[in-house]
C-alpha positions in Angstrom: 50.8 55.2 -15.3 54.2 53.8 -16.8 52.6 50.3 -17.7 55.2 50.8 -20.4 58.0 50.2 -17.7 56.5 47.5 -16.0 58.6 44.7 -15.5 56.6 41.8 -17.6 55.2 39.4 -15.8 56.4 35.9 -16.8 53.9 34.1 -18.4 54.2 30.4 -19.7 55.2 30.6 -23.6 53.2 27.8 -25.7 54.1 27.3 -29.4 52.3 25.8 -32.0 55.5 23.1 -33.6 53.4 22.8 -36.4 52.5 26.8 -36.9 55.1 28.5 -38.5 56.5 31.2 -35.9 54.4 34.3 -36.4 54.1 36.9 -33.1 51.4 38.6 -35.9 47.4 38.6 -34.1 44.8 38.6 -35.7 42.1 39.0 -32.5 42.9 37.2 -29.4 40.9 35.2 -26.5 40.4 33.9 -23.7 40.2 30.6 -22.9 36.8 30.0 -20.8 38.8 29.2 -17.3 40.4 32.5 -18.1 44.1 31.0 -17.6 45.4 31.1 -21.3 45.3 33.8 -24.3 45.1 32.0 -27.6 47.2 35.1 -29.2 47.9 33.5 -32.5 47.6 29.5 -34.1 50.8 29.6 -33.1 51.1 30.8 -29.4 48.9 30.3 -26.5 49.4 32.3 -23.0 48.7 30.3 -19.9 49.3 31.0 -16.4 47.5 34.2 -16.4 46.5 34.7 -12.2 42.4 35.2 -11.4 43.1 38.2 -9.8 43.8 40.5 -12.5 40.5 40.0 -13.8 40.3 42.2 -10.1 41.7 45.5 -11.1 39.1 47.2 -13.5 38.7 50.1 -15.9 35.8 50.3 -16.3 33.1 47.2 -16.0 35.9 44.9 -17.4 39.2 43.7 -16.6 42.5 46.1 -18.2 43.9 42.4 -19.6 40.5 41.8 -20.6 40.2 45.7 -22.4 43.4 45.0 -24.0 42.3 41.4 -25.8 39.3 43.8 -26.9 41.4 46.5 -28.4 44.5 45.3 -29.9 42.7 43.6 -33.4 42.9 43.8 -36.8 39.5 45.7 -37.7 38.1 46.0 -41.1 36.0 48.7 -42.3 32.8 47.7 -44.3 34.8 46.5 -47.8 37.5 43.8 -46.0 40.7 46.9 -46.0 42.3 46.7 -42.9 41.1 50.1 -40.7 43.2 49.0 -38.3 46.3 47.2 -36.8 47.9 47.3 -33.6 50.7 44.6 -34.8 54.3 46.5 -35.3 57.0 45.9 -37.6 59.8 47.7 -35.8 59.0 45.4 -32.4 57.2 41.6 -33.6 56.9 40.7 -29.8 55.6 44.5 -28.7 51.6 42.9 -27.9 53.1 40.1 -26.1 55.0 42.0 -23.8 51.9 44.5 -22.7 49.7 41.2 -22.1 52.8 40.7 -19.9 53.1 44.8 -18.6 49.6 45.1 -17.6 49.3 41.6 -16.3 51.4 43.2 -13.7 50.6 45.9 -13.5 47.0 44.9 -12.5 48.8 43.0 -9.8 50.4 45.3 -8.4 47.7 47.6 -8.4 45.6 45.2 -6.9 47.6 44.2 -3.4 48.0 48.4 -3.1 44.1 48.9 -3.6 44.2 46.0 -0.7 46.2 47.6 1.9 44.9 50.4 1.6 42.4 51.1 5.0 39.2 50.7 5.6 37.3 54.2 5.0 35.0 55.4 7.7 31.4 56.9 7.0 30.3 58.7 10.1 
């Protein structure tokens, strides 16, 4: 809850200087080792801690959920059906990724600090 106000996790931003600056997402993807997100042709976000993936929402991590859901989708005619990009806040999705990572890490810390449950 309140992930929108969470402090952003400090990811490293690797910008491709050969591509024009662009904050727009079509479809993000994780690298094979899950240490970075290829945001688009311009930007890669790296330095993702592996423990982020332990915080699950159903059968996948919160970060994997964001990566899967925050993409442009099109209907059968090729028209845009859903676009998560914000014209009024171009860096919103980059910031959201950092916030989801922070919340995931903090949640894991809290869960791991709880005493074990004893069943009788």
